[in-house]
C-alpha positions in Angstrom: 69.2 -12.8 -118.9 66.6 -11.2 -120.6 64.4 -12.9 -118.8 65.6 -12.4 -115.4 65.7 -8.4 -115.9 61.8 -8.8 -116.6 60.9 -10.4 -113.6 62.8 -8.0 -111.6 61.2 -5.1 -113.8 57.9 -7.1 -112.9 58.8 -7.3 -109.2 59.4 -3.1 -109.4 56.2 -2.7 -111.3 54.1 -4.4 -108.4 55.9 -1.8 -106.0 54.9 0.8 -108.3 51.2 -0.4 -107.8 51.7 -0.8 -104.0 53.2 3.1 -104.4 49.9 4.2 -106.1 47.5 3.2 -103.3 49.6 5.5 -100.9 49.8 9.0 -99.7 49.2 11.6 -102.4 51.1 14.1 -100.2 54.5 12.6 -100.1 57.0 12.3 -103.9 56.9 9.0 -104.6 60.3 7.5 -105.3 61.6 4.0 -106.4 65.3 2.9 -105.4 67.1 0.2 -106.5 69.6 -1.5 -104.1 72.5 -4.0 -105.7 74.2 -5.5 -102.9 72.3 -6.7 -98.7 75.6 -5.1 -97.4 76.6 -2.9 -94.3 77.9 0.0 -97.1 74.5 -0.8 -98.8 72.1 -0.7 -95.6 71.6 2.8 -95.3 67.9 3.0 -96.6 67.1 0.1 -94.0 68.1 2.6 -91.4 65.9 5.6 -93.3 62.9 3.2 -93.0 63.3 1.8 -89.2 63.9 5.4 -88.1 60.6 6.5 -90.4 62.2 9.2 -92.1 60.4 9.0 -95.0 57.6 10.7 -94.2 59.8 13.4 -92.6 61.6 14.0 -95.8 57.9 14.3 -97.8 58.9 11.0 -99.5 56.7 8.0 -100.2 59.9 5.3 -100.8 60.1 1.8 -102.3 63.2 0.0 -101.9 63.9 -2.8 -104.6 67.0 -5.3 -104.2 68.5 -6.8 -107.0 71.6 -8.2 -106.9 74.1 -7.1 -109.4 75.0 -3.0 -110.8 74.5 -4.4 -114.1 70.9 -5.2 -113.5 70.1 -2.8 -111.6 71.3 -0.1 -114.8 69.3 -2.5 -117.1 65.9 -2.2 -115.2 66.9 1.7 -114.8 67.2 1.9 -118.4 64.1 0.6 -118.3 62.3 2.9 -116.9 61.9 0.7 -113.0 63.5 2.9 -110.9 64.7 6.3 -110.5 67.6 6.3 -107.9 69.8 3.5 -106.8 72.5 2.7 -104.5 74.8 0.3 -106.3 78.4 -0.6 -107.2 80.2 1.5 -110.1 80.9 -0.6 -112.9 77.8 -1.2 -114.0 76.7 2.6 -114.5 79.8 3.1 -116.2 79.4 0.5 -118.6 76.1 2.1 -119.2 77.3 5.5 -120.0 80.3 3.8 -122.3 77.8 2.0 -124.1 75.9 5.5 -125.1 73.2 5.5 -122.5 74.9 8.9 -120.7 71.9 9.9 -118.7 73.5 7.8 -115.8 75.4 10.2 -113.2 76.9 9.4 -109.9 75.7 12.0 -107.3 77.4 10.8 -103.9 78.7 7.7 -102.6 79.4 5.8 -99.8 82.7 3.9 -100.1 85.0 4.8 -102.7 87.6 1.3 -102.3 86.4 -1.9 -102.7 86.9 -4.1 -99.7 86.1 -7.6 -100.9 88.1 -10.3 -100.3 88.7 -13.7 -101.7 88.2 -16.4 -99.3 89.3 -19.8 -99.7 89.2 -23.0 -98.0 91.4 -24.3 -95.4 93.5 -25.9 -97.9 93.9 -22.7 -99.9 96.3 -20.1 -98.4 97.8 -18.1 -101.3 96.9 -16.6 -104.3 98.7 -19.2 -106.5 96.8 -21.7 -104.5 93.5 -20.3 -106.4 94.7 -21.9 -109.6 92.0 -24.3 -111.4 89.8 -23.9 -108.5 86.4 -22.6 -108.6 85.5 -18.8 -107.5 82.2 -17.4 -106.8 81.8 -14.1 -108.2 78.3 -13.0 -107.4 77.1 -11.9 -110.9 79.5 -11.0 -114.1 79.9 -7.3 -113.7 79.0 -6.8 -110.2 81.4 -5.5 -107.6 82.7 -9.1 -106.6 83.5 -9.7 -110.2 85.5 -6.8 -111.0 87.3 -7.0 -107.5 88.2 -10.8 -108.2 89.8 -9.8 -111.7 91.7 -6.6 -110.3 93.1 -8.7 -107.3 94.0 -12.0 -109.0 96.3 -9.6 -112.2 97.4 -7.9 -108.9 98.9 -11.0 -107.9 100.1 -12.0 -111.4 97.3 -14.1 -112.0 95.3 -14.4 -115.1 91.6 -14.6 -114.2 90.7 -16.0 -117.4 92.6 -18.7 -117.9 93.8 -19.8 -113.6 90.4 -20.0 -111.7 86.7 -20.7 -113.2 84.9 -17.7 -112.1 81.3 -19.0 -111.2 78.3 -16.3 -111.1 77.0 -17.4 -107.5 73.9 -14.7 -107.4 73.7 -12.0 -104.4 76.4 -11.8 -101.6 74.5 -14.1 -99.1 74.2 -17.0 -101.8 77.8 -16.2 -102.7 78.7 -17.0 -98.7 76.6 -19.9 -99.1 78.3 -21.3 -101.7 81.7 -21.6 -100.4 80.3 -22.5 -96.7 78.6 -25.6 -98.7 81.4 -26.2 -101.0 79.9 -25.3 -104.1 83.1 -23.3 -104.4 86.1 -23.8 -103.7 86.5 -19.7 -103.2 84.8 -16.7 -103.0 84.9 -13.1 -103.7 83.0 -11.4 -100.6 83.0 -8.6 -98.9 81.9 -7.2 -94.9 80.0 -8.7 -93.1 80.3 -12.4 -95.5 84.3 -12.1 -95.1 84.2 -11.9 -91.6 81.8 -14.3 -91.2 83.2 -16.8 -93.5 86.6 -16.0 -91.5 85.2 -17.2 -88.0 84.4 -20.4 -90.1 87.9 -21.4 -90.9 88.2 -20.1 -94.2 91.2 -18.3 -95.3 91.5 -14.6 -96.5 93.9 -15.8 -99.4 93.6 -12.3 -101.1 92.5 -9.8 -98.5 91.1 -6.6 -99.8 91.3 -4.7 -96.6 95.2 -4.2 -97.3 94.9 -3.6 -101.3 91.8 -1.5 -101.0 91.4 -0.6 -104.6 89.6 2.7 -105.8 86.5 2.1 -107.2 83.1 3.5 -106.3 81.7 0.3 -104.0 78.6 2.0 -103.2 77.3 5.2 -104.7 74.5 7.2 -105.6 73.0 6.7 -109.0 70.3 8.4 -110.6 69.3 9.8 -114.2 70.1 13.0 -115.6 66.6 13.4 -117.1 65.1 12.4 -113.3 67.2 15.5 -111.9 66.0 17.9 -114.5 62.3 16.8 -114.1 62.4 16.0 -110.0 65.0 18.0 -108.3 63.8 18.9 -105.3 62.9 14.7 -105.0 65.9 13.9 -105.5 67.1 16.1 -103.2 65.0 15.4 -100.4 66.5 12.0 -101.0 69.9 12.7 -100.7 69.0 14.7 -97.7 67.2 11.8 -96.1 70.9 9.6 -97.0 72.7 11.9 -95.1 70.4 10.9 -91.8 70.5 7.6 -92.2 74.4 7.4 -92.9 74.3 9.3 -88.9 71.6 6.8 -87.7 73.6 3.7 -89.3 77.3 5.0 -87.6 75.8 6.0 -84.1 73.5 3.1 -83.5 75.7 0.0 -83.5 72.6 -1.9 -81.5 70.0 -1.2 -84.6 72.7 -1.7 -87.0 73.2 -5.1 -85.5 69.3 -5.7 -85.2 68.7 -4.5 -88.9 71.6 -6.9 -90.1 70.2 -9.9 -88.2 66.9 -8.9 -89.9 68.1 -8.4 -93.4 70.9 -10.6 -94.0 70.1 -13.1 -91.2 74.0 -12.1 -88.9 73.4 -13.0 -85.6 76.2 -13.8 -84.3 77.0 -10.0 -82.3 81.0 -11.0 -82.5 81.1 -11.5 -86.3 79.2 -8.3 -86.4 81.1 -5.7 -84.0 84.5 -7.1 -85.9 82.8 -6.1 -89.3 81.0 -3.4 -88.8 84.1 -1.7 -87.2 86.7 -2.4 -90.4 83.6 -1.3 -92.4 83.4 1.9 -90.7 86.5 2.8 -91.5 86.5 3.5 -95.1 83.0 4.6 -95.4 82.3 8.3 -96.9 80.7 10.6 -93.8 79.3 13.4 -96.3 78.6 11.0 -99.0 81.5 12.2 -101.4 82.1 10.7 -104.8 85.8 10.9 -105.6 86.6 11.1 -109.2 89.7 8.8 -108.5 87.2 6.2 -107.9 85.4 6.4 -111.1 88.9 6.6 -112.9 90.3 3.9 -111.5 87.3 1.9 -112.7 87.7 3.5 -116.4 91.5 2.3 -116.4 90.1 -1.0 -115.6 87.5 -1.2 -118.4 89.8 0.5 -120.8 92.2 -3.0 -121.1 89.2 -4.7 -122.9 87.2 -1.6 -123.7 88.5 1.3 -125.8 85.8 3.6 -125.0 86.6 3.9 -121.7 89.6 6.1 -122.7 87.3 8.5 -124.3 85.4 9.2 -121.2 86.8 11.4 -117.8 85.6 10.5 -114.6 84.0 14.2 -114.3 81.5 13.2 -117.2 79.7 10.5 -114.9 79.5 13.5 -111.4 76.8 15.9 -110.7 78.0 17.0 -107.2 74.9 19.6 -106.8 73.2 18.0 -104.0 76.2 17.0 -102.1 77.2 20.8 -102.6 73.6 21.9 -101.3 74.0 19.7 -98.4 77.7 21.5 -97.4 75.9 25.2 -98.3 72.6 24.5 -96.3 74.3 23.4 -93.1 73.1 19.6 -93.6 76.3 17.8 -92.7 77.3 20.0 -89.8 73.9 19.7 -88.1 74.4 16.0 -88.6 77.4 16.1 -86.9 79.6 14.5 -90.3 83.0 15.7 -90.5 
């Protein structure tokens, strides 16, 4: 793990060197992304629409699979903002790094599903099977544990949870038979369904509260660079508008970024995903509290922390007051 984080930090360092060679006028900002999914695609739209310069940002987005590794990179000074699943930042906070704070969210429920081979149809069929969960501590791992418990299964005893990497790698592991089932989210679950895999546990029905896609930064960064973080959040709001209004652009980006070239699969996944997103980027305390409650089952420190301690709403309130959401038609 340490070696992997070092490599990730090396990639980010190269990005920082690159940023140093660009315009001095714009504010440099490195952001981290923990999964290539529809909900986490908002920064891609900002790049495509050339919003960086509009918001006076020299922004670099770096992809690192798993929220736990993203938070480790941020703790080491590599990255000032992140679009990330909630468990990593919350566990970092519980471990003493109270610098982490949520400043918004795109998605406050988990819609992962456990997809299985044709002969795996019911939750009980998962017993003794290999389940791909991305990375331990990430969204897919969290959902697998939650969903199995909801169905009366013990995730530690009843199945073999296997780290399969990022979302594309997890889908590939399922498609090639490297695992028997996999915890994946939109659009990979839709892609799997079109290929004949079963919804063994359908997360679209469970929808557990959880910060599936949150905007995270550090309190120390807010203190030093409040204007820059404000610019970033304003840019994300406009990016969200573009994402929900330009379906053709969304399809082109999904094809480019994750290789999703089947328009029928995309349309089905995209339509379902938009139903659960937050148009005003709201971060809901219930989503954080649910995660704290789940973590508290194995870590008593979670019982001593409230959701409000992990939230800073100043940038959301700022966009309400300055009319950003109204101007963009986000309701």
